[in-house]
C-alpha positions in Angstrom: 18.2 -28.6 43.9 21.8 -29.8 43.3 20.4 -33.2 42.4 17.9 -31.7 40.0 20.7 -29.7 38.3 22.9 -32.7 38.1 20.1 -34.8 36.6 19.4 -32.1 34.0 23.1 -31.9 33.1 23.2 -35.7 32.7 20.1 -35.6 30.5 21.5 -32.8 28.4 24.8 -34.7 27.9 22.9 -37.8 27.0 20.8 -35.9 24.5 23.9 -34.4 23.0 25.5 -37.8 22.6 22.5 -38.9 20.6 22.8 -36.0 18.1 25.3 -34.9 15.5 27.0 -31.7 14.4 27.7 -30.6 10.8 30.2 -27.9 10.2 32.2 -26.6 7.3 32.8 -23.8 4.8 31.1 -22.7 1.6 33.3 -21.2 -1.1 33.4 -20.3 -4.8 36.0 -19.4 -7.3 36.1 -15.9 -5.9 36.5 -17.0 -2.2 34.2 -17.5 0.7 30.4 -17.2 0.2 28.7 -15.3 3.1 25.0 -15.6 3.6 24.7 -19.0 1.9 21.9 -21.2 3.2 22.7 -24.7 4.5 19.8 -27.0 5.2 19.6 -30.5 6.6 16.0 -31.6 6.8 14.0 -29.0 8.6 17.0 -27.3 10.2 19.1 -24.6 8.5 21.6 -21.9 9.0 23.5 -19.2 7.1 27.3 -18.9 6.5 29.2 -16.2 8.2 31.5 -13.6 6.5 34.2 -16.2 6.0 31.7 -18.7 4.5 31.7 -20.9 7.6 28.7 -22.6 9.2 27.7 -25.0 12.0 24.5 -27.0 12.4 24.0 -28.7 15.8 21.3 -31.1 17.2 21.0 -33.1 14.0 19.7 -36.7 14.0 22.4 -39.3 13.4 22.5 -41.2 10.1 22.8 -40.5 6.4 21.2 -37.1 5.5 21.0 -34.8 2.5 22.6 -31.4 2.9 21.5 -28.6 0.5 23.5 -25.5 0.0 22.1 -22.5 -1.9 23.1 -18.9 -2.4 22.1 -16.0 -4.6 23.8 -16.3 -8.0 25.0 -19.9 -7.6 23.8 -23.3 -8.6 22.3 -25.1 -5.6 24.5 -28.0 -4.4 23.3 -31.2 -2.7 25.6 -33.5 -0.7 25.0 -36.7 1.1 26.6 -36.8 4.5 27.0 -39.5 7.2 26.3 -38.0 10.6 27.6 -39.8 13.7 26.1 -39.3 17.1 28.2 -37.2 19.4 30.6 -36.2 16.6 31.2 -33.3 14.3 31.1 -34.0 10.5 33.0 -31.6 8.3 31.5 -30.6 4.9 33.2 -28.1 2.6 31.2 -27.1 -0.5 32.3 -25.2 -3.6 29.5 -23.5 -5.4 29.5 -22.8 -9.1 28.5 -19.3 -10.4 25.6 -19.1 -12.8 24.7 -15.8 -14.5 21.2 -17.1 -15.2 20.4 -17.8 -11.5 21.9 -14.5 -10.3 20.3 -12.6 -13.1 16.9 -14.0 -12.2 17.3 -12.7 -8.6 18.4 -9.3 -9.8 15.5 -9.0 -12.2 13.0 -9.7 -9.4 14.7 -7.4 -7.0 14.8 -4.6 -9.6 11.0 -4.2 -9.1 11.0 -5.0 -5.4 11.7 -3.1 -2.1 13.4 -6.2 -0.7 17.0 -7.0 -1.9 18.2 -10.3 -3.3 18.9 -11.8 0.2 15.4 -11.2 1.5 13.9 -9.5 4.5 16.6 -10.6 7.0 19.2 -8.4 5.4 17.0 -5.2 5.4 18.4 -2.7 7.9 14.9 -1.5 9.0 11.3 -2.4 9.3 9.8 -4.3 6.4 6.7 -6.4 5.8 6.1 -8.6 2.8 2.7 -10.2 1.9 3.2 -12.8 -0.7 0.7 -14.6 -3.0 -0.2 -17.2 -0.3 -1.0 -14.5 2.3 -3.1 -12.5 -0.1 -4.9 -15.6 -1.3 -6.3 -16.4 2.1 -9.0 -13.7 1.8 -8.7 -12.6 -1.8 -9.2 -9.0 -0.9 -10.3 -6.6 -3.7 -10.1 -3.8 -1.2 -6.5 -2.7 -0.7 -7.4 -1.3 2.7 -8.3 -4.7 4.0 -5.1 -6.3 2.9 -2.9 -3.5 4.3 -4.8 -3.5 7.6 -2.7 -6.6 8.4 0.5 -4.6 8.2 1.8 -3.0 11.4 2.4 0.8 11.2 0.0 1.3 8.3 -3.1 3.3 9.0 -6.1 3.3 6.7 -9.1 5.5 6.4 -12.2 3.9 4.9 -14.4 6.0 2.7 -16.7 4.1 0.4 -16.6 0.6 1.8 -14.8 -0.8 -1.2 -11.4 0.9 -1.1 -11.9 2.4 -4.6 -9.6 5.4 -3.8 -7.2 4.3 -1.0 -6.5 6.5 2.0 -3.2 5.1 3.4 -0.7 6.5 5.9 2.4 5.1 7.5 3.5 6.0 11.1 1.3 9.0 11.4 1.5 10.5 7.9 -1.7 11.9 6.4 -4.0 9.2 5.1 -6.0 11.3 2.6 -5.6 9.9 -0.9 -2.3 8.3 0.3 -0.6 11.5 -0.6 2.0 11.2 2.2 3.5 7.8 1.1 5.5 6.6 -1.9 3.3 4.3 -3.9 4.8 2.0 -6.5 4.0 -1.0 -8.7 7.0 -3.2 -9.5 9.2 -0.4 -8.3 7.7 2.3 -10.5 5.8 5.4 -9.1 2.1 5.0 -9.8 0.4 8.1 -8.4 -1.1 10.0 -11.4 1.3 12.9 -10.9 3.6 11.9 -8.0 5.1 15.4 -7.6 2.6 17.8 -9.0 -0.6 16.1 -7.7 0.2 13.1 -5.6 -3.4 12.3 -4.5 -3.8 8.6 -5.4 -7.0 8.4 -7.4 -5.6 5.3 -9.0 -4.0 2.1 -7.7 -3.9 -1.3 -9.5 -7.0 -3.4 -8.5 -6.0 -5.3 -5.4 -7.5 -8.4 -6.8 -4.8 -8.8 -9.4 -1.9 -7.9 -7.1 0.5 -10.8 -6.4 2.3 -9.3 -3.5 2.6 -6.3 -1.2 5.8 -4.8 0.3 6.0 -2.1 2.9 9.3 -0.5 4.0 9.7 2.0 6.8 12.5 3.8 8.5 15.9 4.4 7.0 15.4 1.3 4.9 13.2 3.3 2.4 15.3 6.4 1.5 16.1 4.9 -1.8 12.4 5.1 -2.8 11.4 8.8 -2.6 10.1 11.3 -3.0 8.0 10.7 0.3 10.5 9.5 2.9 8.8 10.3 6.2 6.5 7.3 6.7 7.5 4.7 4.2 7.0 3.2 0.8 4.4 0.7 -0.5 5.1 -1.5 -3.5 2.5 -3.6 -5.3 3.8 -6.6 -7.2 2.2 -7.6 -10.4 1.9 -11.1 -11.8 5.2 -12.9 -12.3 5.9 -14.8 -15.5 5.5 -18.5 -14.6 8.5 -20.8 -15.1 6.4 -23.3 -17.2 3.0 -23.0 -19.1 0.3 -22.2 -16.6 -3.2 -20.7 -16.5 -5.8 -19.8 -13.9 -9.4 -18.8 -14.1 -11.3 -17.6 -11.1 -15.0 -16.4 -10.9 -16.9 -15.2 -7.8 -20.3 -13.8 -7.1 -22.4 -12.7 -4.2 -24.2 -10.1 -2.2 -25.5 -7.0 -4.0 -24.8 -8.6 -7.4 -21.1 -8.7 -6.8 -19.1 -10.4 -9.6 -15.5 -10.9 -10.2 -13.7 -12.6 -13.1 -9.9 -13.1 -13.1 -8.0 -14.8 -15.9 -4.2 -15.2 -16.1 -1.9 -17.3 -18.4 1.7 -17.3 -19.2 5.0 -19.2 -19.6 8.7 -18.6 -19.5 9.4 -21.8 -21.4 9.9 -20.4 -25.0 13.4 -20.6 -26.4 14.6 -18.7 -29.5 18.2 -19.7 -30.0 20.1 -18.4 -27.0 17.3 -16.1 -25.9 14.7 -17.3 -23.4 11.3 -15.7 -23.9 8.5 -15.3 -21.3 5.0 -13.9 -21.3 2.1 -13.4 -19.0 -1.3 -12.0 -19.8 -4.0 -11.1 -17.3 -7.5 -9.8 -17.3 -9.5 -8.8 -14.3 -13.1 -7.5 -14.0 -14.8 -6.6 -10.7 -18.1 -5.0 -10.0 -21.1 -4.7 -7.7 -24.4 -2.9 -7.6 -23.6 -1.3 -4.2 -24.9 -1.6 -0.7 -26.5 1.9 -0.4 -29.8 3.2 -1.7 -30.5 6.7 -2.9 -33.7 7.8 -1.3 -36.0 10.7 -0.8 -36.9 11.6 2.8 -40.3 13.0 1.8 -41.9 9.6 2.5 -41.6 8.3 -1.1 -38.7 6.0 -0.2 -35.8 4.7 -2.4 -35.3 6.1 -5.9 -32.3 4.0 -6.9 -30.0 1.3 -5.6 -27.3 1.8 -8.2 -24.4 2.8 -5.9 -21.8 0.4 -7.0 -18.8 0.2 -9.3 -17.3 -1.6 -12.3 -13.6 -2.1 -12.8 -11.7 -3.6 -15.8 -8.0 -4.2 -15.8 -5.6 -5.8 -18.1 -1.8 -6.6 -18.0 0.7 -7.9 -20.5 4.3 -8.6 -19.6 6.9 -9.8 -22.1 10.5 -10.6 -21.2 13.6 -11.7 -23.1 16.6 -13.2 -21.3 20.1 -13.9 -22.5 22.9 -15.6 -20.6 25.6 -14.4 -23.0 28.3 -16.3 -21.0 28.6 -18.0 -17.6 29.3 -14.6 -16.1 27.0 -12.3 -18.1 23.2 -12.0 -18.1 20.8 -9.6 -19.9 17.1 -9.2 -19.5 14.6 -6.8 -21.2 11.1 -6.6 -19.9 8.1 -4.8 -21.4 5.1 -4.3 -19.2 1.8 -2.7 -20.3 -1.4 -2.2 -18.2 -4.7 -0.6 -18.9 -7.6 0.0 -16.4 -10.9 1.8 -16.3 -13.4 2.4 -13.6 -16.9 3.8 -13.2 -18.4 4.2 -9.8 -21.6 5.8 -8.6 -19.9 7.5 -5.6 -20.4 10.8 -3.8 -18.6 12.9 -1.2 -21.9 13.7 0.7 -22.6 11.6 3.7 -25.4 11.7 6.3 -26.4 13.7 9.4 -26.1 11.8 12.7 -29.9 11.5 12.9 -30.2 10.1 9.4 -27.3 7.7 9.9 -29.0 6.4 13.0 -32.3 5.8 11.1 -30.9 4.6 7.8 -27.2 4.1 7.7 -27.1 2.8 4.2 -29.1 5.6 2.6 -27.9 8.3 0.3 -29.5 11.7 -0.2 -31.5 12.1 -3.5 -29.3 15.1 -4.3 -26.4 12.7 -5.0 -28.2 10.6 -7.6 -26.2 12.0 -10.5 -22.8 11.6 -8.9 -20.4 9.4 -10.8 -16.7 8.8 -11.0 -15.1 7.7 -14.3 -11.5 7.1 -15.1 -9.1 5.4 -17.4 -5.5 4.6 -16.9 -2.6 3.3 -19.1 0.9 2.6 -17.9 4.0 1.0 -19.5 7.6 0.4 -18.6 10.6 -1.0 -20.4 13.2 -2.4 -18.0 16.7 -3.6 -18.8 18.8 -5.5 -16.3 22.4 -6.5 -16.8 24.5 -8.7 -14.5 28.2 -9.0 -15.0 29.7 -11.6 -12.7 28.9 -11.4 -9.0 30.3 -7.9 -8.7 28.3 -5.6 -11.0 24.6 -5.2 -11.9 22.9 -2.4 -13.7 19.2 -1.5 -14.5 17.4 1.1 -16.5 13.6 1.6 -16.4 11.7 3.9 -18.8 8.2 4.5 -17.7 5.1 6.4 -18.9 1.7 6.9 -17.3 -1.5 8.5 -18.6 -4.6 8.9 -16.4 -7.9 10.7 -16.9 -10.6 11.0 -14.4 -13.8 13.0 -14.1 -15.8 12.9 -10.9 -19.1 14.6 -11.5 -20.4 15.2 -8.0 -22.5 17.4 -5.8 -20.3 20.2 -4.3 -22.9 22.7 -2.9 -26.6 23.3 -2.2 -28.7 26.5 -2.0 -32.0 26.4 -0.2 -34.0 28.7 -2.5 -35.8 30.5 0.3 -37.0 34.1 -0.4 -36.7 35.3 3.2 -32.9 34.9 3.3 -30.8 38.0 3.7 -27.6 39.4 2.2 -25.3 38.6 5.2 -22.1 40.0 3.7 -23.5 43.0 1.8 -22.3 41.8 -1.6 -25.7 42.3 -3.2 -26.4 38.5 -3.4 -29.2 37.1 -1.2 -28.2 34.1 0.7 -31.0 32.2 -1.0 -28.8 32.1 -4.1 -25.5 31.4 -2.2 -24.4 27.8 -2.5 -23.3 26.2 0.7 -20.4 23.7 0.3 -21.4 20.2 1.4 -18.5 20.0 3.9 -19.9 23.1 5.7 -23.5 21.7 5.3 -22.8 18.5 7.3 -20.4 20.3 9.7 -23.4 22.3 11.1 -26.7 20.6 10.1 -28.6 22.9 12.5 -27.4 26.1 10.9 -28.0 24.7 7.4 -31.2 22.7 8.1 -32.9 24.3 5.1 -30.2 23.2 2.7 -30.1 19.7 4.1 -33.8 19.5 3.6 -33.3 20.2 -0.1 -30.5 17.6 -0.4 -32.7 15.0 1.4 -35.6 15.8 -1.0 -37.7 16.3 2.1 -39.1 19.6 0.6 -39.9 20.7 -2.9 -38.5 24.2 -3.6 -38.4 25.3 -7.3 -35.7 27.9 -6.6 -33.4 25.6 -4.6 -30.2 24.6 -6.4 -27.8 21.7 -6.6 -24.3 22.6 -7.8 -22.5 19.7 -9.4 -18.9 20.0 -10.5 -17.3 18.1 -13.4 -13.9 17.5 -11.9 -12.3 16.7 -15.3 -8.6 16.2 -14.9 -5.9 14.7 -17.0 -2.6 13.5 -15.7 0.7 12.4 -17.3 4.0 11.2 -15.9 7.1 9.9 -17.5 10.6 9.2 -16.3 13.8 7.2 -16.3 15.1 5.2 -13.3 18.7 4.1 -13.4 20.3 1.8 -10.9 23.6 0.1 -10.3 25.2 -2.2 -7.8 28.9 -2.9 -7.1 30.1 -5.6 -4.8 33.7 -4.6 -3.8 34.1 -7.5 -1.4 32.0 -9.8 0.8 32.0 -7.0 3.3 31.3 -4.0 1.1 28.3 -3.5 -1.2 27.5 -0.2 -3.0 24.2 0.8 -4.6 23.2 4.0 -6.4 20.3 5.2 -8.4 19.2 8.2 -10.4 15.7 9.3 -11.4 14.7 11.8 -14.1 11.0 12.5 -13.8 8.3 14.9 -15.0 4.6 15.0 -14.5 1.6 17.3 -14.8 -2.0 17.6 -13.8 -4.4 19.5 -16.1 -7.8 20.5 -14.7 -10.6 21.9 -16.9 -13.6 21.8 -14.6 -17.2 23.2 -14.9 -20.0 23.6 -12.5 -23.6 22.8 -13.5 -26.7 23.9 -11.7 -29.4 21.2 -11.1 -32.7 21.1 -9.3 -34.6 18.2 -7.7 -37.7 17.4 -9.7 -39.7 14.5 -8.2 -36.5 13.6 -6.1 -34.4 13.3 -9.3 -31.6 15.8 -10.2 -32.5 17.7 -13.3 -30.2 20.0 -15.3 -31.1 23.7 -15.0 -28.1 25.4 -16.4 -24.9 23.9 -17.8 -21.6 25.5 -16.8 -18.7 26.7 -18.9 -15.7 24.5 -19.2 -13.0 25.9 -17.0 -15.5 27.9 -14.9 -14.7 25.8 -11.9 -11.0 25.4 -12.4 -8.7 25.9 -15.4 -5.0 25.3 -14.8 -2.0 23.1 -15.4 0.3 22.1 -12.5 3.7 20.8 -13.6 6.7 19.3 -11.9 10.2 18.3 -13.0 12.4 16.3 -10.6 16.0 15.1 -10.5 16.5 12.6 -7.7 19.3 10.3 -6.8 20.6 8.1 -4.0 23.8 6.3 -2.9 23.9 3.6 -0.3 26.6 1.4 1.1 26.3 -1.9 3.0 29.3 -2.4 5.2 29.6 -5.7 7.1 32.0 -6.4 10.0 31.3 -9.8 11.6 27.8 -9.8 12.8 27.4 -6.0 12.4 26.1 -4.3 9.2 25.9 -0.6 8.7 24.0 1.0 5.8 24.7 4.7 5.4 22.9 6.4 2.6 22.1 9.8 1.1 19.2 10.8 -1.1 19.0 14.1 -3.1 15.7 15.6 -4.4 15.7 18.6 -6.7 12.1 19.6 -7.6 10.8 22.4 -9.7 7.0 22.9 -9.5 5.0 25.4 -11.5 1.4 26.4 -12.3 -0.3 28.1 -15.2 -3.7 29.4 -14.2 -6.0 30.5 -17.1 -8.8 31.7 -14.9 -12.5 30.8 -15.1 -13.3 32.8 -18.3 -10.8 31.4 -20.8 -11.9 27.8 -21.7 -9.8 27.9 -24.9 -6.7 29.0 -23.1 -6.1 31.7 -25.7 -4.9 34.3 -23.2 -1.9 34.6 -21.0 -2.1 32.6 -17.8 -1.0 33.8 -14.4 2.0 31.8 -13.4 3.9 30.8 -10.3 6.9 28.5 -9.6 8.8 27.1 -6.7 12.1 25.1 -6.5 13.2 22.9 -3.7 16.5 21.0 -3.2 16.7 18.6 -0.3 19.5 16.4 1.1 18.0 13.3 2.8 20.6 11.3 4.8 20.0 8.1 6.6 21.8 5.4 8.6 20.7 1.9 9.2 22.2 -0.7 11.5 21.7 -4.4 11.7 23.3 -6.8 14.2 22.8 -10.6 13.8 22.8 -11.5 17.5 22.2 -15.2 16.7 21.2 -17.3 13.8 17.6 -16.5 14.7 17.6 -13.0 16.2 18.5 -9.8 14.4 18.6 -6.3 16.0 18.1 -3.3 13.8 17.8 0.5 14.0 18.1 3.6 12.1 17.7 7.3 11.7 16.9 9.3 8.6 15.5 12.6 7.4 11.9 12.7 6.2 10.9 14.8 3.2 7.8 15.5 1.1 7.8 18.0 -1.8 6.0 21.2 -1.3 4.0 23.1 -3.9 4.4 25.7 -6.6 3.2 28.3 -4.1 6.2 30.4 -3.0 6.4 30.4 0.8 5.1 26.9 1.3 8.0 24.9 2.6 8.5 21.1 1.9 7.7 18.7 4.7 10.7 18.0 6.8 11.2 15.7 9.8 13.7 13.5 11.6 12.7 9.8 12.0 14.2 7.1 14.2 13.4 3.4 14.8 14.8 0.5 16.7 13.6 -3.1 16.7 14.3 -6.8 16.4 13.4 -9.7 14.2 13.3 -13.2 15.4 12.6 -16.5 13.6 12.4 -20.2 14.2 12.7 -21.9 10.9 9.4 -21.7 9.0 7.4 -21.9 12.2 7.8 -18.4 13.6 8.6 -14.9 12.4 8.5 -12.0 14.9 9.2 -8.3 14.5 8.9 -5.6 17.2 9.8 -2.0 16.5 9.6 1.4 18.3 9.5 4.5 16.2 9.5 8.3 16.5 9.1 11.2 14.1 9.8 14.8 14.8 8.3 17.2 12.2 9.8 20.6 11.7 7.1 21.3 9.2 4.0 19.1 8.8 2.2 19.8 5.5 -1.6 20.0 5.3 -3.5 19.7 2.0 -6.8 21.3 1.0 -8.4 18.3 -0.7 -12.2 18.1 -1.1 -11.8 14.4 -0.1 -10.6 15.5 3.4 -13.4 18.1 3.9 -11.6 21.1 2.3 -12.5 23.2 -0.7 -10.7 21.1 -3.2 -8.1 23.6 -4.4 -5.3 21.1 -3.8 -3.2 23.7 -2.1 -0.6 22.6 0.5 0.0 24.7 3.6 2.4 24.7 6.5 1.2 22.9 9.6 4.0 23.6 12.0 5.8 21.2 14.3 4.4 17.8 15.3 5.6 14.7 17.0 4.7 11.1 16.4 5.8 8.2 18.6 4.7 4.6 18.6 5.4 0.9 18.5 4.7 -2.0 16.1 4.4 -5.7 16.7 4.1 -8.4 14.0 3.9 -12.1 14.5 3.6 -14.8 11.8 3.6 -18.4 13.0 2.5 -21.9 12.4 1.1 -22.8 15.8 1.1 -26.5 15.1 4.7 -26.6 14.0 5.7 -24.6 17.1 3.9 -27.1 19.3 4.7 -30.4 17.6 7.6 -29.6 15.3 7.7 -29.0 11.5 7.0 -31.4 8.8 3.3 -32.2 9.5 0.7 -32.2 6.8 -1.6 -29.8 8.7 -0.7 -26.1 9.3 -2.3 -23.7 11.7 -1.2 -20.3 10.5 -1.5 -17.5 13.1 -0.9 -13.8 12.4 -0.9 -10.8 14.6 -0.2 -7.1 13.8 -0.5 -4.4 16.4 0.3 -0.7 16.3 0.1 2.0 19.0 0.6 5.6 17.8 0.5 8.9 19.6 0.5 11.7 17.0 0.3 15.3 18.3 0.9 18.9 17.1 3.9 20.5 18.8 2.8 24.1 18.0 -0.3 26.3 18.1 -1.9 27.9 15.0 -5.2 28.8 13.3 -6.2 26.8 10.2 -9.0 27.3 7.8 -8.8 23.5 7.2 -11.9 22.1 8.9 -10.3 19.0 10.5 -7.6 21.1 12.0 -9.3 24.4 12.9 -7.8 26.1 16.0 -4.8 24.0 16.9 -3.0 24.1 20.2 0.2 22.4 21.3 -0.5 18.9 22.4 -3.6 18.4 20.2 -4.0 15.0 18.6 -3.6 14.9 14.9 -7.0 13.8 13.4 -7.5 10.5 11.6 -4.5 8.8 13.3 -5.9 5.9 15.3 -4.1 5.4 18.7 -4.5 1.6 18.6 -4.9 -0.7 15.6 -4.8 -4.5 15.7 -5.2 -7.3 13.2 -5.3 -11.0 14.1 -6.0 -14.1 12.1 -5.9 -17.8 12.6 -6.7 -20.7 10.3 -6.2 -24.4 9.4 -4.6 -25.7 6.2 -4.6 -29.2 5.0 -3.7 -30.6 1.6 -7.3 -30.0 0.3 -8.9 -27.6 2.8 -8.1 -24.1 4.1 -10.2 -22.0 6.5 -9.2 -18.7 8.0 -10.8 -16.1 10.4 -9.5 -12.6 10.5 -10.2 -9.7 12.9 -9.4 -6.0 12.4 -9.9 -3.6 15.3 -9.5 0.1 15.5 -9.8 2.3 18.6 -11.9 5.4 18.8 -10.3 8.1 16.6 -10.5 11.9 16.3 -11.9 13.5 13.2 -10.9 17.0 14.4 -7.7 18.0 16.2 -8.1 18.3 20.0 -7.2 16.9 23.4 -9.0 15.0 26.2 -12.3 13.2 25.7 -13.4 13.1 22.1 -16.7 15.1 21.6 -19.5 13.0 20.1 -19.6 15.0 16.9 -15.9 14.6 16.3 -15.4 10.9 17.1 -15.2 7.9 14.9 -16.2 5.1 17.2 -14.1 2.0 17.9 -14.9 -1.0 15.8 -14.0 -4.7 15.6 -14.7 -6.4 12.3 -14.4 -10.1 11.3 -13.8 -11.7 7.9 -13.9 -15.4 7.2 -12.7 -17.4 4.2 -12.6 -21.0 3.1 -11.1 -22.9 0.1 -11.7 -26.6 -0.7 -9.7 -28.3 -3.5 -12.2 -30.6 -5.2 -11.3 -34.2 -5.8 -12.2 -34.1 -9.5 -9.7 -32.9 -12.1 -11.6 -32.5 -15.4 -9.1 -32.2 -18.3 -6.3 -32.2 -15.8 -7.5 -28.9 -14.2 -7.2 -28.4 -10.5 -10.5 -27.1 -9.2 -11.1 -25.3 -5.9 -14.4 -24.0 -4.4 -14.1 -20.6 -2.6 -16.3 -18.9 0.1 -15.6 -15.5 1.6 -17.5 -13.4 4.1 -16.7 -9.7 4.8 -17.9 -8.2 8.1 -19.1 -11.6 9.4 -21.1 -10.1 12.3 -22.8 -7.5 10.1 -21.5 -4.6 12.2 -23.0 -1.2 11.4 -20.3 1.4 11.9 -19.2 4.9 10.9 -16.2 4.5 8.6 -15.5 8.2 8.3 -16.8 11.7 8.9 -15.2 13.1 5.8 -15.4 14.4 3.2 -18.8 15.6 4.3 -20.9 13.8 6.9 -21.1 10.2 8.3 -20.3 7.4 6.0 -21.0 3.7 6.6 -18.6 0.8 6.2 -19.2 -2.3 4.2 -22.1 -4.5 5.7 -21.9 -8.3 5.7 -21.0 -9.4 2.2 -20.9 -13.1 1.1 -19.0 -14.3 -2.0 -18.7 -17.8 -3.4 -16.7 -18.9 -6.4 -14.6 -21.4 -8.3 -11.0 -21.4 -9.3 -9.4 -23.6 -12.0 -5.6 -24.0 -12.3 -4.6 -25.4 -15.7 
């Protein structure tokens, strides 16, 4: 043993004698530059608080050292490295307002600061253009399934209306998370009606950022779980254009066009532009059918989406220390989709999982959305930066869909003594599918299995208009290399205006036929408004390897409702009104400790908050949240993040949304105490670089994301909300999967890329409860595979770079239950094959 140790020591000494060390200091006119990156070949390090660095185990000989830092011109130095010796290199960097300004402009619309993920004092995941391009997901659910801590709830198979939660928050319509595009709130009415019936098409998104823990209190109003930011197309540095077309199963078709440049000079002003068009559609994988033996009546169950973006930017470097940028961004989107809330009974799902009942043939969602922002960024030296973003959103949607069914039987009785026979009483579809035995007659009508002239289908035109506008102000002040301050202020208002009607239809030869048109406002006639004043202040305090980030957010929200009743479509009368005001202080503290050049420990605690409603007596959601974890890296070959988290709710909010099986009033209600604990693991690596060292022409990217979550009620209560029902302490919160895993592996060469991805979800409860999950309340476990390939063609017509694309969703054609809500069993996407071509000009 002694001889072995001595031999190892001698070998180590010999190896050290064959390598060299580079050490030195990086400074500027203002003093030391901490956090600067020093690279020699494939090895790199960052300077400490005093600007000093040390790189060991370098190959002897002449090498090129590159030094870069935010806001400075990159410096390159040739150094002669001698074996067994330390070479000293001191570098003075020159400030450039243009370089610093560019970084601040990008970070103004980002959840990650100028120095990247490493400096974030909490859990953060960033999916860039390369990661998203591997599978070219047009379903946001599929892209976010690769992020640990994020839970998704499928609904239609295409992700048309995303249901996203973070660390146990409710998934329904993503109403428990802060959703943004380029740092601007994108929910149609984030305070008054946060249900996300709109997100930008995932196919035109260039990046995704997810922040959790204390790292996201600057991005309210929803601070319990986290914030999700979708990044739009960047303006390219030089003239560039891209055209991509795909087609495939069920007449799927996608066209994506983008072009732009930042290479236009107008005197001292630099102009940039990017324009983008995106169209996506499919005929759908379900078929509408009658269960009377006549078979399918229609296979039009798909969607069509059109989206456009225009971004203009003017930049001015007024002096070596001053930079100004003004950006205008405009987007417009519209969607039509033949979608419904009505699913299938277990027996019908077993027999024909991709069928839809004939009663849903008239169901259709239609929406249009416009959004714009004007953003100014000013940078004054390395100490001060300011930003101001003025934003406006307009959104209208009308989901005309089946809400209730009456069976039309004359032998029904008046069960509640109100003088109305039950034959004329519509049964909501959520109740219909919750008890298919009790409501067998109504289900027979919906299935078109019987022909009853007096039976009724009640379809609601959910016509709603939303508007939101606001002003976001931000400022940063760098007092010293050890003290950074940031503050922000948001002035915001939004409203949701619903003027809904209910029409009565009947099935004639298995096709819905109008019997009686409803009165506008007869199914809802009200305006919900919200005004909010929010602000935050955050300090970054560094002492050696330790960084503390204390912060405080303030939310002051006034919510109100004007209800004109069901008999005043012109709104000529006086509405009934109600209002509620909430003020919340949301403190947080983050901690980061750089244990080594490659390992960072972090943790934090913060208060969670979600606005309540205009209903007096409904409290806002409040919680205490904590996390602790580590990040480790090894150059470009490995990135690892492991986190443990816990949330203690003092008041968990529930919501009466039709999309979650409720009645659709949109009312929030107190859900009592709850506890969520869990852990996350994320691994992103190049397996070949780890095994053989970096620098090869072939990459083997491997990615793993795993989340374990235990979410339970900590109090007992009775709820009219069907997925909750009678709740007892210790009941699991429904639609929070206990285990979720995503793994992918691929091979990338200069011309070929292939990738295989697996997403797995454990059996999940659809109704609160404990112990074994009853058959009628369980969403079974599933494991889905996706595959993709891209081949760069050897021909370059007209100088264009061409690539052939092939994508497969649900490779094994797994038939599975995606959800039991809003009403009944709903299937996930079956095997779908897409092929296409991309041209880069």
